[in-house]
C-alpha positions as CSV (number, residue, x, y, z in Angstrom):
1,M,0.0,0.0,0.0
2,S,1.2,3.6,-0.6
3,G,2.9,5.4,2.2
4,R,4.1,2.3,4.0
5,C,7.1,2.7,6.3
6,K,9.9,0.8,4.6
7,A,13.2,2.6,5.3
8,P,15.3,1.1,8.1
9,Y,16.3,3.3,11.0
10,P,18.6,3.0,14.1
11,L,17.2,0.7,16.8
12,K,17.7,1.4,20.5
13,G,18.6,-1.3,23.0
14,N,20.5,-4.6,22.7
15,T,21.2,-5.4,19.1
16,K,24.3,-7.7,19.6
17,N,22.4,-10.5,17.7
18,T,22.1,-9.4,14.1
19,D,19.2,-11.7,13.3
20,M,17.4,-10.5,16.4
21,A,18.0,-6.9,15.6
22,K,16.5,-7.4,12.1
23,F,13.5,-9.1,13.6
24,K,12.9,-6.2,16.0
25,Q,13.2,-3.8,13.2
26,K,10.7,-5.7,11.1
27,A,8.3,-6.0,14.0
28,D,8.6,-2.3,14.6
29,I,7.9,-1.4,11.0
30,H,5.0,-3.9,10.9
31,Q,3.3,-2.3,13.9
32,I,3.8,1.2,12.5
33,N,2.1,0.1,9.2
34,F,-0.7,-1.7,11.0
35,K,-1.3,1.4,13.1
36,K,-1.4,3.6,9.9
37,E,-3.6,1.3,7.8
38,F,-6.1,-0.1,10.4
39,I,-6.2,2.2,13.4
40,T,-5.2,5.9,12.9
41,K,-5.8,5.8,9.1
42,D,-3.0,8.4,8.7
43,S,0.8,8.5,8.6
44,G,1.1,7.2,12.2
45,F,4.6,8.5,12.6
46,Y,6.7,11.6,12.5
47,I,10.2,12.1,11.2
48,R,12.8,14.2,13.1
49,D,16.0,15.3,11.3
50,N,15.2,12.6,8.6
51,T,16.9,10.0,10.8
52,E,14.7,9.2,13.8
53,I,11.1,8.1,14.2
54,S,9.8,9.4,17.5
55,S,7.7,6.7,19.3
56,P,6.0,5.5,16.2
57,H,4.6,2.3,17.7
58,F,2.7,4.1,20.4
59,L,-0.9,5.0,19.8
60,P,-2.0,8.7,20.4
61,E,-3.7,9.2,23.8
62,N,-7.2,9.5,22.4
63,Y,-6.7,6.2,20.6
64,W,-5.2,4.0,23.4
65,K,-7.6,5.4,26.1
66,N,-10.4,4.1,23.9
67,G,-8.9,0.6,23.7
68,L,-7.7,0.7,20.1
69,N,-4.7,-1.5,20.9
70,Y,-7.2,-4.3,21.1
71,V,-9.2,-6.4,18.6
72,D,-12.5,-4.7,17.7
73,E,-14.7,-7.8,18.1
74,F,-13.7,-8.4,21.7
75,R,-12.8,-4.9,22.9
76,D,-15.7,-4.7,25.4
77,E,-14.7,-8.1,26.9
78,I,-11.1,-6.9,27.2
79,K,-12.3,-3.6,28.9
80,T,-14.3,-5.7,31.4
81,E,-11.1,-7.6,32.2
82,L,-9.0,-4.4,32.6
83,K,-11.8,-2.2,34.1
84,E,-10.4,0.7,32.1
85,F,-7.7,1.5,29.6
86,N,-5.3,3.5,31.9
87,N,-1.8,1.9,31.4
88,K,0.1,3.7,28.7
89,M,2.9,1.0,28.4
90,R,0.3,-1.8,28.0
91,D,-2.5,0.0,26.2
92,A,-0.5,2.4,23.9
93,N,2.6,0.5,23.1
94,M,1.9,-1.7,20.0
95,L,5.4,-3.3,20.0
96,R,5.9,-4.8,23.4
97,S,4.1,-7.9,24.6
98,E,2.0,-6.6,27.5
99,H,-1.2,-6.2,25.5
100,I,-0.9,-9.4,23.5
101,P,-2.3,-11.9,26.1
102,L,-5.5,-9.8,26.2
103,N,-5.9,-10.0,22.4
104,I,-5.2,-13.7,22.3
105,F,-6.7,-15.2,25.4
106,V,-9.6,-13.0,26.7
107,P,-11.6,-13.8,23.5
108,M,-11.3,-17.5,24.4
109,L,-13.7,-16.9,27.2
110,S,-16.4,-16.8,24.6
111,S,-16.0,-20.6,24.1
112,L,-14.3,-22.5,26.8
113,N,-15.1,-25.8,25.1
114,L,-13.2,-24.8,22.0
115,T,-10.4,-23.5,24.3
116,K,-10.3,-27.0,25.8
117,Q,-10.0,-28.6,22.4
118,L,-7.2,-26.2,21.4
119,F,-5.0,-26.9,24.3
120,N,-5.6,-30.6,24.2
121,T,-4.4,-30.5,20.6
122,L,-1.3,-28.4,21.5
123,L,-0.5,-30.7,24.5
124,G,-0.9,-33.7,22.3
125,N,-3.2,-35.5,24.7
126,D,-6.8,-35.2,25.8
127,I,-5.8,-34.4,29.4
128,I,-8.1,-31.4,29.9
129,E,-11.7,-32.4,30.8
130,S,-12.9,-28.8,31.1
131,V,-11.6,-25.2,31.2
132,L,-12.8,-23.3,34.3
133,G,-11.4,-19.8,33.7
134,I,-8.9,-17.5,32.1
135,H,-6.9,-14.9,34.0
136,I,-4.6,-12.2,32.8
137,E,-1.4,-11.3,34.7
138,M,-2.1,-13.8,37.5
139,A,0.0,-16.0,39.8
140,G,-1.7,-18.2,42.4
141,G,-4.9,-18.2,44.3
142,K,-8.4,-17.5,43.3
143,T,-8.0,-13.7,43.1
144,K,-5.1,-11.3,42.8
145,A,-6.1,-9.7,46.1
146,E,-5.6,-12.9,48.1
147,Y,-2.3,-13.8,46.5
148,D,0.6,-14.0,49.1
149,K,3.9,-14.1,47.2
150,K,5.7,-15.5,50.3
151,L,3.8,-18.8,49.8
152,Y,5.2,-19.2,46.3
153,L,8.6,-17.8,45.1
154,D,8.5,-14.7,47.3
155,D,8.9,-12.4,44.4
156,G,6.7,-10.7,41.7
157,T,6.7,-13.5,39.2
158,S,3.3,-14.2,37.6
159,F,1.9,-15.7,34.4
160,D,0.9,-13.4,31.5
161,C,-2.1,-15.7,31.3
162,R,-3.3,-18.5,33.6
163,I,-5.9,-21.0,32.3
164,D,-7.5,-23.0,35.1
165,F,-8.7,-26.5,34.1
166,I,-10.0,-29.8,35.4
167,H,-7.8,-32.7,34.4
168,K,-9.3,-35.9,33.1
169,D,-8.5,-37.5,36.5
170,G,-10.8,-35.0,38.1
171,K,-8.1,-32.9,39.7
172,D,-7.3,-29.2,39.3
173,G,-4.6,-27.9,37.0
174,Y,-3.2,-24.6,35.6
175,L,-1.7,-23.7,32.2
176,G,0.8,-20.9,33.0
177,I,1.5,-19.0,29.8
178,E,4.4,-16.5,29.2
179,V,4.0,-14.4,26.1
180,K,6.9,-12.8,24.3
181,Y,7.2,-10.7,21.1
182,T,10.4,-8.7,20.6
183,E,11.7,-9.3,24.1
184,E,14.9,-11.2,24.8
185,E,16.6,-12.3,28.1
186,Y,15.8,-10.8,31.5
187,K,18.8,-9.0,33.0
188,I,19.3,-8.2,36.7
189,K,22.1,-5.7,37.7
190,S,24.5,-7.1,40.2
191,D,24.1,-4.0,42.4
192,S,20.3,-4.1,42.4
193,K,18.2,-4.8,45.5
194,E,16.7,-7.9,43.8
195,Y,20.1,-9.4,43.2
196,K,21.3,-8.7,46.7
197,D,18.2,-9.9,48.4
198,I,17.5,-13.0,46.5
199,W,20.2,-14.3,44.2
200,K,23.0,-13.9,46.7
201,R,21.1,-15.6,49.4
202,E,21.7,-19.3,49.9
203,N,18.8,-21.7,50.1
204,N,16.3,-19.2,48.8
205,K,12.9,-20.2,47.5
206,Y,14.2,-20.6,43.9
207,Q,16.7,-23.3,45.1
208,I,14.1,-25.0,47.3
209,V,11.4,-25.1,44.7
210,T,13.8,-26.1,41.9
211,N,15.0,-29.1,43.8
212,K,11.5,-30.1,44.9
213,S,10.1,-29.8,41.4
214,E,12.3,-32.6,40.0
215,Y,12.1,-30.7,36.6
216,Y,15.9,-30.7,36.1
217,I,18.7,-33.1,35.5
218,G,21.0,-32.8,38.5
219,D,21.9,-29.5,40.2
220,K,21.3,-26.9,37.5
221,Y,20.7,-23.9,39.8
222,D,23.8,-21.9,38.7
223,E,22.9,-22.3,35.1
224,L,19.2,-21.6,35.5
225,K,19.8,-18.3,37.2
226,Q,21.8,-16.9,34.3
227,D,20.2,-14.1,32.2
228,E,19.3,-16.3,29.2
229,F,17.2,-18.8,31.2
230,R,16.0,-16.9,34.3
231,Q,12.6,-15.8,33.2
232,I,11.6,-19.1,31.6
233,W,12.8,-21.0,34.7
234,R,11.0,-18.7,37.2
235,N,7.7,-19.1,35.4
236,H,8.2,-22.9,35.2
237,I,9.0,-23.3,38.9
238,L,6.2,-20.9,39.9
239,G,3.8,-23.6,38.8
240,A,5.9,-26.2,40.7
241,S,5.4,-24.1,43.9
242,M,1.6,-24.4,43.4
243,V,1.8,-28.1,43.1
244,H,4.3,-28.9,45.9
245,F,3.9,-26.0,48.4
246,T,0.5,-24.4,48.3
247,K,-1.0,-27.6,46.9
248,E,-3.7,-25.7,45.1
249,I,-3.3,-27.8,42.0
250,D,-2.1,-31.3,41.0
251,H,-1.3,-30.6,37.4
252,F,0.8,-27.8,35.8
253,Y,2.0,-27.0,32.3
254,H,4.2,-24.0,31.5
255,I,3.6,-22.7,27.9
256,H,6.2,-20.3,26.5
257,L,4.6,-18.4,23.5
258,Y,6.8,-16.5,21.1
259,P,7.0,-15.7,17.3
260,Q,9.2,-17.9,15.2
261,G,11.2,-14.9,14.1
262,N,12.4,-14.2,17.7
263,E,15.9,-15.7,17.2
264,H,16.7,-15.4,20.9
265,F,14.0,-17.9,22.0
266,V,14.6,-20.1,19.0
267,E,18.1,-20.5,20.2
268,I,17.6,-20.5,24.0
269,I,14.6,-22.9,24.3
270,P,16.4,-26.0,23.0
271,K,19.2,-25.2,25.5
272,Y,16.7,-24.9,28.3
273,Q,15.1,-28.2,27.4
274,E,18.5,-29.9,27.6
275,L,18.5,-29.1,31.3
276,L,15.1,-30.7,31.9
277,S,14.3,-34.1,33.3
278,E,11.6,-36.2,31.7
279,K,9.2,-34.7,34.2
280,G,10.3,-31.2,33.4
281,R,10.0,-31.8,29.6
282,A,6.5,-33.1,30.1
283,S,5.4,-29.9,31.9
284,F,7.0,-27.5,29.4
285,L,5.5,-26.5,26.1
286,P,7.2,-24.0,23.8
287,I,4.7,-22.8,21.1
288,T,5.2,-20.2,18.3
289,Y,2.5,-17.7,17.3
290,E,2.4,-19.3,13.9
291,K,1.6,-22.7,15.4
292,L,-1.0,-21.3,17.8
293,F,-2.8,-19.2,15.3
294,C,-2.9,-22.1,12.8
295,E,-4.6,-24.4,15.4
296,M,-6.9,-21.6,16.5
297,E,-8.0,-21.0,12.9
298,K,-9.1,-24.6,12.6
299,L,-11.3,-24.5,15.7
300,F,-12.6,-20.9,16.1
301,C,-14.4,-20.8,12.8
302,E,-18.0,-21.2,13.9
303,N,-19.0,-17.5,13.5
304,E,-17.9,-14.3,12.0
305,K,-16.8,-12.8,15.3
306,H,-14.3,-15.6,15.8
307,T,-13.0,-15.6,12.2
308,N,-12.5,-11.9,12.3
309,W,-10.5,-12.2,15.6
310,I,-8.2,-14.8,14.1
311,K,-7.7,-12.7,11.0
312,Y,-6.8,-9.8,13.2
313,L,-4.2,-11.8,15.2
314,K,-2.5,-13.0,12.0
315,A,-2.5,-9.6,10.4
316,R,-1.3,-7.9,13.6
317,Y,1.5,-10.2,14.8
318,L,2.7,-12.2,11.8
319,F,4.8,-10.8,9.0
């Protein structure tokens, strides 16, 4: 289409991986063009000094406060989940991943039976008898208000999406889903409070839960706490804490969702899997956007609202 943003421009942040830098740039340009063509219906970005585009992947305030970072067909349901659109980083930033779980998973509430079929297909086994609920940015407990982090990992770790289900054996389970887009590894500065309070402390909750989980081959603690694995590992063992310590569930599966163009996770996930025991591998499921949307398209095709939603997801996040 005419007027599309095509020219490359300098990217900020970590670009040490050339393939990853190219992916980030493509994703950035894709979101700029999506914003221009489907949301603001105008240029959507502004050039300064012919070299820098100033925050082009952020929606203008009057757009994001009306929820236009979210799929039209399910915007009301997403607003019900959020109460209001009041978080600029989540509701205005089209490039980062904070908004993506809302666009993918909140619409699944419209058909929990199809959602059950979807995840049984992805897990490769009909283990889910029924889906009970879908929660955004949730750790343990029935509500966010009752969550006591000290009972789990004693930190701020949570799932981008938590899907509660009944296993075919009649017991409770969670799917804990982490959603990535252009993000890479999670770094902690050695002089930060988190590093001093948690990582330097022996026999902390991470060590205890990691050992209790039996997810790993041997003692992998020193490897798992490194930048490249830390966030995947923490979400994985958060689920283990719910099985072994709070005992609120009997079954847990950690799903790591990312686009196949994200070279960081394409490289890191196989390395992480090499650290896993048979039990750990059985509870860890990496899925690409491409795979997820393909399976969703096969199932969520019963009405126009669903088909438009899937078309939106593919147009918005695949390129």
